[in-house]
PQR file of N, CA, C, O and H, with PARSE charges and radii, in Angstrom:
ATOM      1  N   MET A   1     132.591 131.649 -26.303 -0.4000 1.5000
ATOM      2  CA  MET A   1     131.339 131.993 -26.794 -0.0000 2.0000
ATOM      3  C   MET A   1     131.036 131.289 -28.238  0.5500 1.7000
ATOM      4  O   MET A   1     131.926 131.231 -29.086 -0.5500 1.4000
ATOM      5  N   LYS A   2     129.855 130.806 -28.449 -0.4000 1.5000
ATOM      6  CA  LYS A   2     129.633 130.070 -29.676 -0.0000 2.0000
ATOM      7  C   LYS A   2     128.461 130.887 -30.308  0.5500 1.7000
ATOM      8  O   LYS A   2     127.851 131.653 -29.562 -0.5500 1.4000
ATOM      9  H   LYS A   2     129.132 130.853 -27.760  0.4000 1.0000
ATOM     10  N   THR A   3     128.118 130.797 -31.540 -0.4000 1.5000
ATOM     11  CA  THR A   3     126.988 131.406 -32.210 -0.0000 2.0000
ATOM     12  C   THR A   3     126.219 130.313 -32.978  0.5500 1.7000
ATOM     13  O   THR A   3     126.709 129.454 -33.711 -0.5500 1.4000
ATOM     14  H   THR A   3     128.614 130.175 -32.147  0.4000 1.0000
ATOM     15  N   LYS A   4     124.950 130.505 -32.678 -0.4000 1.5000
ATOM     16  CA  LYS A   4     124.018 129.504 -33.370 -0.0000 2.0000
ATOM     17  C   LYS A   4     123.179 130.323 -34.391  0.5500 1.7000
ATOM     18  O   LYS A   4     122.505 131.281 -34.012 -0.5500 1.4000
ATOM     19  H   LYS A   4     124.552 131.203 -32.082  0.4000 1.0000
ATOM     20  N   ILE A   5     123.230 129.936 -35.680 -0.4000 1.5000
ATOM     21  CA  ILE A   5     122.386 130.632 -36.516 -0.0000 2.0000
ATOM     22  C   ILE A   5     121.213 129.863 -37.026  0.5500 1.7000
ATOM     23  O   ILE A   5     121.364 128.687 -37.359 -0.5500 1.4000
ATOM     24  H   ILE A   5     123.778 129.158 -35.988  0.4000 1.0000
ATOM     25  N   MET A   6     119.992 130.485 -37.111 -0.4000 1.5000
ATOM     26  CA  MET A   6     118.868 129.825 -37.421 -0.0000 2.0000
ATOM     27  C   MET A   6     118.643 130.407 -38.804  0.5500 1.7000
ATOM     28  O   MET A   6     118.561 131.615 -39.024 -0.5500 1.4000
ATOM     29  H   MET A   6     119.869 131.440 -36.840  0.4000 1.0000
ATOM     30  N   LEU A   7     118.550 129.445 -39.725 -0.4000 1.5000
ATOM     31  CA  LEU A   7     118.468 129.790 -41.122 -0.0000 2.0000
ATOM     32  C   LEU A   7     116.936 129.306 -41.750  0.5500 1.7000
ATOM     33  O   LEU A   7     116.521 128.151 -41.658 -0.5500 1.4000
ATOM     34  H   LEU A   7     118.617 128.463 -39.547  0.4000 1.0000
ATOM     35  N   PRO A   8     116.335 130.207 -42.275 -0.5600 1.5000
ATOM     36  CA  PRO A   8     115.070 129.643 -43.059  0.2800 2.0000
ATOM     37  C   PRO A   8     115.488 128.588 -44.212  0.5500 1.7000
ATOM     38  O   PRO A   8     116.307 128.935 -45.063 -0.5500 1.4000
ATOM     39  N   LYS A   9     114.966 127.407 -44.227 -0.4000 1.5000
ATOM     40  CA  LYS A   9     115.291 126.490 -45.310 -0.0000 2.0000
ATOM     41  C   LYS A   9     115.155 127.043 -46.702  0.5500 1.7000
ATOM     42  O   LYS A   9     115.952 126.707 -47.578 -0.5500 1.4000
ATOM     43  H   LYS A   9     114.300 127.125 -43.535  0.4000 1.0000
ATOM     44  N   ALA A  10     114.122 127.922 -46.942 -0.4000 1.5000
ATOM     45  CA  ALA A  10     114.138 128.517 -48.313 -0.0000 2.0000
ATOM     46  C   ALA A  10     115.537 129.210 -48.773  0.5500 1.7000
ATOM     47  O   ALA A  10     115.896 129.211 -49.951 -0.5500 1.4000
ATOM     48  H   ALA A  10     113.475 128.196 -46.230  0.4000 1.0000
ATOM     49  N   LEU A  11     116.175 129.709 -47.877 -0.4000 1.5000
ATOM     50  CA  LEU A  11     117.474 130.453 -48.005 -0.0000 2.0000
ATOM     51  C   LEU A  11     118.481 129.568 -48.608  0.5500 1.7000
ATOM     52  O   LEU A  11     119.196 130.059 -49.481 -0.5500 1.4000
ATOM     53  H   LEU A  11     115.884 129.708 -46.920  0.4000 1.0000
ATOM     54  N   CYS A  12     118.646 128.352 -48.279 -0.4000 1.5000
ATOM     55  CA  CYS A  12     119.494 127.210 -48.638 -0.0000 2.0000
ATOM     56  C   CYS A  12     119.111 126.657 -50.082  0.5500 1.7000
ATOM     57  O   CYS A  12     119.942 126.096 -50.797 -0.5500 1.4000
ATOM     58  H   CYS A  12     118.065 127.953 -47.569  0.4000 1.0000
ATOM     59  N   GLU A  13     117.947 126.838 -50.408 -0.4000 1.5000
ATOM     60  CA  GLU A  13     117.252 126.291 -51.619 -0.0000 2.0000
ATOM     61  C   GLU A  13     117.345 127.351 -52.825  0.5500 1.7000
ATOM     62  O   GLU A  13     117.131 127.065 -54.004 -0.5500 1.4000
ATOM     63  H   GLU A  13     117.272 127.294 -49.828  0.4000 1.0000
ATOM     64  N   MET A  14     117.658 128.476 -52.393 -0.4000 1.5000
ATOM     65  CA  MET A  14     117.808 129.454 -53.540 -0.0000 2.0000
ATOM     66  C   MET A  14     118.804 129.295 -54.512  0.5500 1.7000
ATOM     67  O   MET A  14     119.955 129.143 -54.105 -0.5500 1.4000
ATOM     68  H   MET A  14     117.832 128.708 -51.435  0.4000 1.0000
ATOM     69  N   GLU A  15     118.572 129.300 -55.795 -0.4000 1.5000
ATOM     70  CA  GLU A  15     119.467 129.012 -56.963 -0.0000 2.0000
ATOM     71  C   GLU A  15     120.877 129.751 -56.928  0.5500 1.7000
ATOM     72  O   GLU A  15     121.909 129.171 -57.265 -0.5500 1.4000
ATOM     73  H   GLU A  15     117.636 129.423 -56.125  0.4000 1.0000
ATOM     74  N   ALA A  16     120.850 131.022 -56.512 -0.4000 1.5000
ATOM     75  CA  ALA A  16     121.992 131.836 -56.341 -0.0000 2.0000
ATOM     76  C   ALA A  16     122.866 131.210 -55.371  0.5500 1.7000
ATOM     77  O   ALA A  16     124.045 130.988 -55.648 -0.5500 1.4000
ATOM     78  H   ALA A  16     120.012 131.494 -56.238  0.4000 1.0000
ATOM     79  N   VAL A  17     122.326 130.892 -54.174 -0.4000 1.5000
ATOM     80  CA  VAL A  17     123.072 130.372 -52.989 -0.0000 2.0000
ATOM     81  C   VAL A  17     123.724 128.970 -53.411  0.5500 1.7000
ATOM     82  O   VAL A  17     124.927 128.741 -53.285 -0.5500 1.4000
ATOM     83  H   VAL A  17     121.368 131.072 -53.949  0.4000 1.0000
ATOM     84  N   LYS A  18     122.800 128.063 -53.922 -0.4000 1.5000
ATOM     85  CA  LYS A  18     123.437 126.776 -54.464 -0.0000 2.0000
ATOM     86  C   LYS A  18     124.537 127.004 -55.414  0.5500 1.7000
ATOM     87  O   LYS A  18     125.591 126.370 -55.347 -0.5500 1.4000
ATOM     88  H   LYS A  18     121.823 128.248 -54.024  0.4000 1.0000
ATOM     89  N   TYR A  19     124.286 127.954 -56.346 -0.4000 1.5000
ATOM     90  CA  TYR A  19     125.454 128.126 -57.245 -0.0000 2.0000
ATOM     91  C   TYR A  19     126.733 128.643 -56.668  0.5500 1.7000
ATOM     92  O   TYR A  19     127.821 128.236 -57.075 -0.5500 1.4000
ATOM     93  H   TYR A  19     123.430 128.469 -56.400  0.4000 1.0000
ATOM     94  N   VAL A  20     126.628 129.403 -55.863 -0.4000 1.5000
ATOM     95  CA  VAL A  20     127.942 129.995 -55.090 -0.0000 2.0000
ATOM     96  C   VAL A  20     128.463 128.895 -54.408  0.5500 1.7000
ATOM     97  O   VAL A  20     129.648 128.608 -54.579 -0.5500 1.4000
ATOM     98  H   VAL A  20     125.744 129.733 -55.532  0.4000 1.0000
ATOM     99  N   ALA A  21     127.759 128.235 -53.660 -0.4000 1.5000
ATOM    100  CA  ALA A  21     128.125 127.120 -52.810 -0.0000 2.0000
ATOM    101  C   ALA A  21     128.849 126.032 -53.851  0.5500 1.7000
ATOM    102  O   ALA A  21     129.930 125.530 -53.541 -0.5500 1.4000
ATOM    103  H   ALA A  21     126.797 128.469 -53.521  0.4000 1.0000
ATOM    104  N   PHE A  22     128.241 125.731 -54.997 -0.4000 1.5000
ATOM    105  CA  PHE A  22     128.783 124.785 -55.803 -0.0000 2.0000
ATOM    106  C   PHE A  22     130.172 125.407 -56.363  0.5500 1.7000
ATOM    107  O   PHE A  22     131.180 124.704 -56.439 -0.5500 1.4000
ATOM    108  H   PHE A  22     127.364 126.139 -55.249  0.4000 1.0000
ATOM    109  N   ARG A  23     130.162 126.633 -56.711 -0.4000 1.5000
ATOM    110  CA  ARG A  23     131.471 127.205 -57.197 -0.0000 2.0000
ATOM    111  C   ARG A  23     132.536 127.154 -56.196  0.5500 1.7000
ATOM    112  O   ARG A  23     133.689 127.129 -56.624 -0.5500 1.4000
ATOM    113  H   ARG A  23     129.343 127.204 -56.649  0.4000 1.0000
ATOM    114  N   TYR A  24     132.326 127.133 -54.843 -0.4000 1.5000
ATOM    115  CA  TYR A  24     133.511 127.026 -53.969 -0.0000 2.0000
ATOM    116  C   TYR A  24     133.496 125.545 -53.318  0.5500 1.7000
ATOM    117  O   TYR A  24     134.142 125.405 -52.280 -0.5500 1.4000
ATOM    118  H   TYR A  24     131.389 127.153 -54.494  0.4000 1.0000
ATOM    119  N   GLY A  25     132.888 124.559 -53.788 -0.4000 1.5000
ATOM    120  CA  GLY A  25     132.852 123.161 -53.207 -0.0000 2.0000
ATOM    121  C   GLY A  25     132.392 122.987 -51.957  0.5500 1.7000
ATOM    122  O   GLY A  25     132.898 122.116 -51.251 -0.5500 1.4000
ATOM    123  H   GLY A  25     132.364 124.672 -54.631  0.4000 1.0000
ATOM    124  N   THR A  26     131.338 123.808 -51.481 -0.4000 1.5000
ATOM    125  CA  THR A  26     130.935 123.566 -50.242 -0.0000 2.0000
ATOM    126  C   THR A  26     129.283 123.638 -50.284  0.5500 1.7000
ATOM    127  O   THR A  26     128.681 123.782 -51.348 -0.5500 1.4000
ATOM    128  H   THR A  26     130.927 124.516 -52.055  0.4000 1.0000
ATOM    129  N   THR A  27     128.632 123.524 -49.030 -0.4000 1.5000
ATOM    130  CA  THR A  27     127.322 123.551 -49.000 -0.0000 2.0000
ATOM    131  C   THR A  27     126.579 124.794 -48.786  0.5500 1.7000
ATOM    132  O   THR A  27     127.126 125.720 -48.188 -0.5500 1.4000
ATOM    133  H   THR A  27     129.121 123.406 -48.165  0.4000 1.0000
ATOM    134  N   PRO A  28     125.353 124.898 -49.232 -0.5600 1.5000
ATOM    135  CA  PRO A  28     124.649 126.335 -49.018  0.2800 2.0000
ATOM    136  C   PRO A  28     124.735 126.836 -47.691  0.5500 1.7000
ATOM    137  O   PRO A  28     124.887 128.046 -47.521 -0.5500 1.4000
ATOM    138  N   GLU A  29     124.651 126.013 -46.680 -0.4000 1.5000
ATOM    139  CA  GLU A  29     124.682 126.387 -45.333 -0.0000 2.0000
ATOM    140  C   GLU A  29     126.092 126.978 -44.900  0.5500 1.7000
ATOM    141  O   GLU A  29     126.166 127.863 -44.048 -0.5500 1.4000
ATOM    142  H   GLU A  29     124.528 125.030 -46.818  0.4000 1.0000
ATOM    143  N   CYS A  30     127.143 126.472 -45.495 -0.4000 1.5000
ATOM    144  CA  CYS A  30     128.466 126.937 -45.166 -0.0000 2.0000
ATOM    145  C   CYS A  30     128.728 128.171 -45.835  0.5500 1.7000
ATOM    146  O   CYS A  30     129.374 129.024 -45.227 -0.5500 1.4000
ATOM    147  H   CYS A  30     127.083 125.752 -46.187  0.4000 1.0000
ATOM    148  N   VAL A  31     128.275 128.423 -47.136 -0.4000 1.5000
ATOM    149  CA  VAL A  31     128.485 129.479 -47.760 -0.0000 2.0000
ATOM    150  C   VAL A  31     127.760 130.684 -47.179  0.5500 1.7000
ATOM    151  O   VAL A  31     128.256 131.810 -47.162 -0.5500 1.4000
ATOM    152  H   VAL A  31     127.750 127.730 -47.630  0.4000 1.0000
ATOM    153  N   LEU A  32     126.493 130.365 -46.679 -0.4000 1.5000
ATOM    154  CA  LEU A  32     125.616 131.526 -46.009 -0.0000 2.0000
ATOM    155  C   LEU A  32     126.554 131.932 -44.722  0.5500 1.7000
ATOM    156  O   LEU A  32     126.878 133.090 -44.458 -0.5500 1.4000
ATOM    157  H   LEU A  32     126.090 129.450 -46.693  0.4000 1.0000
ATOM    158  N   GLU A  33     126.884 130.914 -44.066 -0.4000 1.5000
ATOM    159  CA  GLU A  33     127.514 131.079 -42.735 -0.0000 2.0000
ATOM    160  C   GLU A  33     128.631 132.140 -42.957  0.5500 1.7000
ATOM    161  O   GLU A  33     128.826 133.126 -42.247 -0.5500 1.4000
ATOM    162  H   GLU A  33     126.622 129.973 -44.281  0.4000 1.0000
ATOM    163  N   HIS A  34     129.357 131.757 -44.104 -0.4000 1.5000
ATOM    164  CA  HIS A  34     130.651 132.658 -44.367 -0.0000 2.0000
ATOM    165  C   HIS A  34     130.151 134.004 -44.824  0.5500 1.7000
ATOM    166  O   HIS A  34     130.788 135.009 -44.510 -0.5500 1.4000
ATOM    167  H   HIS A  34     129.198 130.956 -44.681  0.4000 1.0000
ATOM    168  N   TYR A  35     129.031 134.092 -45.558 -0.4000 1.5000
ATOM    169  CA  TYR A  35     128.426 135.587 -45.857 -0.0000 2.0000
ATOM    170  C   TYR A  35     128.211 136.249 -44.573  0.5500 1.7000
ATOM    171  O   TYR A  35     128.612 137.411 -44.503 -0.5500 1.4000
ATOM    172  H   TYR A  35     128.513 133.275 -45.813  0.4000 1.0000
ATOM    173  N   PHE A  36     127.626 135.708 -43.487 -0.4000 1.5000
ATOM    174  CA  PHE A  36     127.328 136.309 -42.317 -0.0000 2.0000
ATOM    175  C   PHE A  36     128.559 136.827 -41.640  0.5500 1.7000
ATOM    176  O   PHE A  36     128.540 137.883 -41.008 -0.5500 1.4000
ATOM    177  H   PHE A  36     127.300 134.764 -43.543  0.4000 1.0000
ATOM    178  N   ILE A  37     129.733 136.015 -41.784 -0.4000 1.5000
ATOM    179  CA  ILE A  37     130.999 136.486 -41.115 -0.0000 2.0000
ATOM    180  C   ILE A  37     131.545 137.501 -41.806  0.5500 1.7000
ATOM    181  O   ILE A  37     132.026 138.388 -41.101 -0.5500 1.4000
ATOM    182  H   ILE A  37     129.748 135.157 -42.297  0.4000 1.0000
ATOM    183  N   GLN A  38     131.628 137.664 -43.135 -0.4000 1.5000
ATOM    184  CA  GLN A  38     132.240 138.481 -43.830 -0.0000 2.0000
ATOM    185  C   GLN A  38     131.323 139.834 -43.787  0.5500 1.7000
ATOM    186  O   GLN A  38     131.799 140.943 -44.029 -0.5500 1.4000
ATOM    187  H   GLN A  38     131.237 136.944 -43.708  0.4000 1.0000
ATOM    188  N   SER A  39     129.950 139.614 -43.451 -0.4000 1.5000
ATOM    189  CA  SER A  39     129.238 140.868 -43.160 -0.0000 2.0000
ATOM    190  C   SER A  39     129.287 141.503 -42.096  0.5500 1.7000
ATOM    191  O   SER A  39     128.890 142.663 -41.985 -0.5500 1.4000
ATOM    192  H   SER A  39     129.563 138.713 -43.254  0.4000 1.0000
ATOM    193  N   GLY A  40     129.887 140.679 -40.988 -0.4000 1.5000
ATOM    194  CA  GLY A  40     130.020 141.189 -39.552 -0.0000 2.0000
ATOM    195  C   GLY A  40     129.006 140.804 -38.838  0.5500 1.7000
ATOM    196  O   GLY A  40     129.050 141.213 -37.678 -0.5500 1.4000
ATOM    197  H   GLY A  40     130.210 139.737 -41.078  0.4000 1.0000
ATOM    198  N   LEU A  41     128.061 140.133 -39.124 -0.4000 1.5000
ATOM    199  CA  LEU A  41     126.936 139.679 -38.387 -0.0000 2.0000
ATOM    200  C   LEU A  41     127.283 138.590 -37.219  0.5500 1.7000
ATOM    201  O   LEU A  41     126.688 138.566 -36.142 -0.5500 1.4000
ATOM    202  H   LEU A  41     128.025 139.801 -40.067  0.4000 1.0000
ATOM    203  N   ILE A  42     128.214 137.793 -37.545 -0.4000 1.5000
ATOM    204  CA  ILE A  42     128.845 136.880 -36.572 -0.0000 2.0000
ATOM    205  C   ILE A  42     130.308 136.896 -36.614  0.5500 1.7000
ATOM    206  O   ILE A  42     130.949 137.221 -37.613 -0.5500 1.4000
ATOM    207  H   ILE A  42     128.698 137.812 -38.420  0.4000 1.0000
ATOM    208  N   LEU A  43     130.863 136.497 -35.385 -0.4000 1.5000
ATOM    209  CA  LEU A  43     132.276 136.432 -35.563 -0.0000 2.0000
ATOM    210  C   LEU A  43     132.814 134.950 -35.934  0.5500 1.7000
ATOM    211  O   LEU A  43     132.171 133.928 -35.696 -0.5500 1.4000
ATOM    212  H   LEU A  43     130.342 136.233 -34.573  0.4000 1.0000
ATOM    213  N   ALA A  44     134.078 134.983 -36.547 -0.4000 1.5000
ATOM    214  CA  ALA A  44     134.560 133.658 -36.898 -0.0000 2.0000
ATOM    215  C   ALA A  44     135.590 133.142 -35.800  0.5500 1.7000
ATOM    216  O   ALA A  44     136.406 132.268 -36.092 -0.5500 1.4000
ATOM    217  H   ALA A  44     134.600 135.813 -36.741  0.4000 1.0000
ATOM    218  N   ASN A  45     135.537 133.656 -34.639 -0.4000 1.5000
ATOM    219  CA  ASN A  45     136.702 133.212 -33.721 -0.0000 2.0000
ATOM    220  C   ASN A  45     136.409 131.892 -33.298  0.5500 1.7000
ATOM    221  O   ASN A  45     137.360 131.276 -32.816 -0.5500 1.4000
ATOM    222  H   ASN A  45     134.875 134.366 -34.402  0.4000 1.0000
ATOM    223  N   ASP A  46     135.288 131.296 -33.367 -0.4000 1.5000
ATOM    224  CA  ASP A  46     134.876 129.864 -32.783 -0.0000 2.0000
ATOM    225  C   ASP A  46     134.856 128.960 -33.835  0.5500 1.7000
ATOM    226  O   ASP A  46     134.498 127.814 -33.564 -0.5500 1.4000
ATOM    227  H   ASP A  46     134.515 131.796 -33.758  0.4000 1.0000
ATOM    228  N   ARG A  47     135.256 129.305 -35.318 -0.4000 1.5000
ATOM    229  CA  ARG A  47     135.172 128.575 -36.550 -0.0000 2.0000
ATOM    230  C   ARG A  47     136.426 128.764 -37.257  0.5500 1.7000
ATOM    231  O   ARG A  47     137.193 129.726 -37.233 -0.5500 1.4000
ATOM    232  H   ARG A  47     135.547 130.236 -35.538  0.4000 1.0000
ATOM    233  N   ARG A  48     136.502 127.477 -38.001 -0.4000 1.5000
ATOM    234  CA  ARG A  48     137.694 127.664 -39.060 -0.0000 2.0000
ATOM    235  C   ARG A  48     137.410 128.275 -40.203  0.5500 1.7000
ATOM    236  O   ARG A  48     136.449 127.945 -40.899 -0.5500 1.4000
ATOM    237  H   ARG A  48     135.878 126.695 -38.021  0.4000 1.0000
ATOM    238  N   GLU A  49     138.343 129.359 -40.539 -0.4000 1.5000
ATOM    239  CA  GLU A  49     138.166 130.141 -41.770 -0.0000 2.0000
ATOM    240  C   GLU A  49     138.100 129.331 -42.834  0.5500 1.7000
ATOM    241  O   GLU A  49     138.929 128.424 -42.900 -0.5500 1.4000
ATOM    242  H   GLU A  49     139.123 129.627 -39.974  0.4000 1.0000
ATOM    243  N   PRO A  50     137.094 129.485 -43.904 -0.5600 1.5000
ATOM    244  CA  PRO A  50     137.211 128.765 -45.146  0.2800 2.0000
ATOM    245  C   PRO A  50     138.321 129.116 -45.967  0.5500 1.7000
ATOM    246  O   PRO A  50     139.067 130.003 -45.551 -0.5500 1.4000
ATOM    247  N   ASP A  51     138.583 128.519 -47.171 -0.4000 1.5000
ATOM    248  CA  ASP A  51     139.705 128.724 -48.100 -0.0000 2.0000
ATOM    249  C   ASP A  51     139.263 129.647 -49.206  0.5500 1.7000
ATOM    250  O   ASP A  51     139.881 129.821 -50.256 -0.5500 1.4000
ATOM    251  H   ASP A  51     137.977 127.799 -47.509  0.4000 1.0000
ATOM    252  N   TYR A  52     138.203 130.181 -48.886 -0.4000 1.5000
ATOM    253  CA  TYR A  52     137.746 131.200 -50.008 -0.0000 2.0000
ATOM    254  C   TYR A  52     137.285 132.431 -49.311  0.5500 1.7000
ATOM    255  O   TYR A  52     137.154 132.382 -48.088 -0.5500 1.4000
ATOM    256  H   TYR A  52     137.700 130.040 -48.033  0.4000 1.0000
ATOM    257  N   ILE A  53     137.000 133.632 -50.017 -0.4000 1.5000
ATOM    258  CA  ILE A  53     136.391 134.897 -49.623 -0.0000 2.0000
ATOM    259  C   ILE A  53     135.421 134.989 -50.629  0.5500 1.7000
ATOM    260  O   ILE A  53     135.669 134.778 -51.817 -0.5500 1.4000
ATOM    261  H   ILE A  53     137.107 133.672 -51.010  0.4000 1.0000
ATOM    262  N   LEU A  54     134.316 135.300 -50.181 -0.4000 1.5000
ATOM    263  CA  LEU A  54     133.277 135.732 -51.218 -0.0000 2.0000
ATOM    264  C   LEU A  54     133.432 137.096 -51.931  0.5500 1.7000
ATOM    265  O   LEU A  54     133.698 138.123 -51.306 -0.5500 1.4000
ATOM    266  H   LEU A  54     134.115 135.471 -49.217  0.4000 1.0000
ATOM    267  N   THR A  55     133.258 137.060 -53.230 -0.4000 1.5000
ATOM    268  CA  THR A  55     133.545 138.371 -54.041 -0.0000 2.0000
ATOM    269  C   THR A  55     132.639 139.496 -53.596  0.5500 1.7000
ATOM    270  O   THR A  55     131.601 139.167 -53.023 -0.5500 1.4000
ATOM    271  H   THR A  55     133.042 136.226 -53.738  0.4000 1.0000
ATOM    272  N   PRO A  56     132.887 140.762 -53.780 -0.5600 1.5000
ATOM    273  CA  PRO A  56     132.077 141.726 -53.672  0.2800 2.0000
ATOM    274  C   PRO A  56     130.598 141.751 -54.340  0.5500 1.7000
ATOM    275  O   PRO A  56     129.551 142.263 -53.944 -0.5500 1.4000
ATOM    276  N   ASN A  57     130.919 140.985 -55.531 -0.4000 1.5000
ATOM    277  CA  ASN A  57     129.436 140.796 -56.287 -0.0000 2.0000
ATOM    278  C   ASN A  57     128.822 139.850 -55.482  0.5500 1.7000
ATOM    279  O   ASN A  57     127.672 140.056 -55.094 -0.5500 1.4000
ATOM    280  H   ASN A  57     131.769 140.569 -55.853  0.4000 1.0000
ATOM    281  N   GLU A  58     129.441 138.810 -55.165 -0.4000 1.5000
ATOM    282  CA  GLU A  58     128.576 137.710 -54.356 -0.0000 2.0000
ATOM    283  C   GLU A  58     127.874 138.160 -53.181  0.5500 1.7000
ATOM    284  O   GLU A  58     126.729 137.805 -52.903 -0.5500 1.4000
ATOM    285  H   GLU A  58     130.375 138.643 -55.481  0.4000 1.0000
ATOM    286  N   MET A  59     128.631 139.005 -52.445 -0.4000 1.5000
ATOM    287  CA  MET A  59     128.218 139.796 -51.081 -0.0000 2.0000
ATOM    288  C   MET A  59     127.057 140.716 -51.515  0.5500 1.7000
ATOM    289  O   MET A  59     126.030 140.736 -50.836 -0.5500 1.4000
ATOM    290  H   MET A  59     129.562 139.293 -52.671  0.4000 1.0000
ATOM    291  N   ALA A  60     127.176 141.452 -52.585 -0.4000 1.5000
ATOM    292  CA  ALA A  60     126.152 142.345 -53.075 -0.0000 2.0000
ATOM    293  C   ALA A  60     124.793 141.567 -53.493  0.5500 1.7000
ATOM    294  O   ALA A  60     123.678 142.030 -53.252 -0.5500 1.4000
ATOM    295  H   ALA A  60     128.010 141.435 -53.137  0.4000 1.0000
ATOM    296  N   LEU A  61     125.002 140.409 -54.106 -0.4000 1.5000
ATOM    297  CA  LEU A  61     124.001 139.597 -54.667 -0.0000 2.0000
ATOM    298  C   LEU A  61     123.210 139.124 -53.411  0.5500 1.7000
ATOM    299  O   LEU A  61     121.999 139.334 -53.342 -0.5500 1.4000
ATOM    300  H   LEU A  61     125.908 140.033 -54.302  0.4000 1.0000
ATOM    301  N   PHE A  62     123.873 138.499 -52.439 -0.4000 1.5000
ATOM    302  CA  PHE A  62     123.297 138.009 -51.151 -0.0000 2.0000
ATOM    303  C   PHE A  62     122.536 139.083 -50.475  0.5500 1.7000
ATOM    304  O   PHE A  62     121.410 138.810 -50.060 -0.5500 1.4000
ATOM    305  H   PHE A  62     124.857 138.328 -52.495  0.4000 1.0000
ATOM    306  N   HIS A  63     122.990 140.205 -50.325 -0.4000 1.5000
ATOM    307  CA  HIS A  63     122.541 141.347 -49.648 -0.0000 2.0000
ATOM    308  C   HIS A  63     121.147 141.860 -50.590  0.5500 1.7000
ATOM    309  O   HIS A  63     120.062 142.084 -50.053 -0.5500 1.4000
ATOM    310  H   HIS A  63     123.905 140.427 -50.662  0.4000 1.0000
ATOM    311  N   ASP A  64     121.340 141.973 -51.793 -0.4000 1.5000
ATOM    312  CA  ASP A  64     120.128 142.499 -52.641 -0.0000 2.0000
ATOM    313  C   ASP A  64     118.999 141.357 -52.599  0.5500 1.7000
ATOM    314  O   ASP A  64     117.800 141.554 -52.794 -0.5500 1.4000
ATOM    315  H   ASP A  64     122.221 141.791 -52.229  0.4000 1.0000
ATOM    316  N   LEU A  65     119.574 140.192 -52.325 -0.4000 1.5000
ATOM    317  CA  LEU A  65     118.221 139.149 -52.452 -0.0000 2.0000
ATOM    318  C   LEU A  65     117.580 139.080 -50.762  0.5500 1.7000
ATOM    319  O   LEU A  65     116.735 138.278 -50.364 -0.5500 1.4000
ATOM    320  H   LEU A  65     120.548 140.032 -52.167  0.4000 1.0000
ATOM    321  N   GLY A  66     118.165 140.015 -50.061 -0.4000 1.5000
ATOM    322  CA  GLY A  66     117.503 140.235 -48.817 -0.0000 2.0000
ATOM    323  C   GLY A  66     117.865 138.992 -47.643  0.5500 1.7000
ATOM    324  O   GLY A  66     117.235 138.819 -46.600 -0.5500 1.4000
ATOM    325  H   GLY A  66     118.852 140.667 -50.384  0.4000 1.0000
ATOM    326  N   ILE A  67     118.887 138.299 -48.051 -0.4000 1.5000
ATOM    327  CA  ILE A  67     119.478 137.181 -47.189 -0.0000 2.0000
ATOM    328  C   ILE A  67     120.050 137.603 -45.898  0.5500 1.7000
ATOM    329  O   ILE A  67     121.095 138.243 -45.785 -0.5500 1.4000
ATOM    330  H   ILE A  67     119.398 138.439 -48.899  0.4000 1.0000
ATOM    331  N   HIS A  68     119.243 137.173 -44.860 -0.4000 1.5000
ATOM    332  CA  HIS A  68     119.606 137.466 -43.533 -0.0000 2.0000
ATOM    333  C   HIS A  68     119.161 136.297 -42.483  0.5500 1.7000
ATOM    334  O   HIS A  68     118.091 135.714 -42.657 -0.5500 1.4000
ATOM    335  H   HIS A  68     118.394 136.653 -44.952  0.4000 1.0000
ATOM    336  N   PRO A  69     119.912 136.014 -41.524 -0.5600 1.5000
ATOM    337  CA  PRO A  69     119.292 135.051 -40.576  0.2800 2.0000
ATOM    338  C   PRO A  69     117.912 135.235 -39.917  0.5500 1.7000
ATOM    339  O   PRO A  69     117.545 136.364 -39.591 -0.5500 1.4000
ATOM    340  N   SER A  70     117.263 134.326 -39.745 -0.4000 1.5000
ATOM    341  CA  SER A  70     115.918 134.530 -38.918 -0.0000 2.0000
ATOM    342  C   SER A  70     116.281 134.919 -37.474  0.5500 1.7000
ATOM    343  O   SER A  70     115.583 135.586 -36.710 -0.5500 1.4000
ATOM    344  H   SER A  70     117.561 133.408 -40.009  0.4000 1.0000
ATOM    345  N   MET A  71     117.491 134.391 -37.232 -0.4000 1.5000
ATOM    346  CA  MET A  71     117.779 134.539 -35.720 -0.0000 2.0000
ATOM    347  C   MET A  71     119.365 134.182 -35.597  0.5500 1.7000
ATOM    348  O   MET A  71     119.853 133.281 -36.279 -0.5500 1.4000
ATOM    349  H   MET A  71     118.058 133.850 -37.853  0.4000 1.0000
ATOM    350  N   VAL A  72     119.997 134.816 -34.840 -0.4000 1.5000
ATOM    351  CA  VAL A  72     121.312 134.763 -34.484 -0.0000 2.0000
ATOM    352  C   VAL A  72     121.309 134.604 -32.960  0.5500 1.7000
ATOM    353  O   VAL A  72     120.829 135.520 -32.292 -0.5500 1.4000
ATOM    354  H   VAL A  72     119.600 135.547 -34.286  0.4000 1.0000
ATOM    355  N   GLU A  73     121.815 133.496 -32.343 -0.4000 1.5000
ATOM    356  CA  GLU A  73     121.761 133.297 -30.857 -0.0000 2.0000
ATOM    357  C   GLU A  73     123.132 133.070 -30.566  0.5500 1.7000
ATOM    358  O   GLU A  73     123.829 132.240 -31.150 -0.5500 1.4000
ATOM    359  H   GLU A  73     122.205 132.752 -32.885  0.4000 1.0000
ATOM    360  N   ILE A  74     123.599 134.011 -29.425 -0.4000 1.5000
ATOM    361  CA  ILE A  74     124.961 133.784 -28.975 -0.0000 2.0000
ATOM    362  C   ILE A  74     124.702 132.875 -27.834  0.5500 1.7000
ATOM    363  O   ILE A  74     123.880 133.141 -26.957 -0.5500 1.4000
ATOM    364  H   ILE A  74     123.032 134.685 -28.951  0.4000 1.0000
ATOM    365  N   ILE A  75     125.571 131.567 -27.868 -0.4000 1.5000
ATOM    366  CA  ILE A  75     125.300 130.590 -26.818 -0.0000 2.0000
ATOM    367  C   ILE A  75     126.697 130.482 -25.955  0.5500 1.7000
ATOM    368  O   ILE A  75     126.769 129.721 -24.990 -0.5500 1.4000
ATOM    369  H   ILE A  75     126.239 131.351 -28.580  0.4000 1.0000
TER
END
């Protein structure tokens, strides 16, 4: 089973998201995907685990910004 995540483009353009992505040397899309995995919104079983774990502060920041997928589709 695979997961398809639909992200509003504006999420990837948020300065906080771009900063965290830069900090880990990845893309905003990848850091958001990892946020959803760490949040338990999607499973990581069909994806390679990244070499980083978002800090509790980063998780809280994304949560407080209201970051959520516009749609998560299981395919």
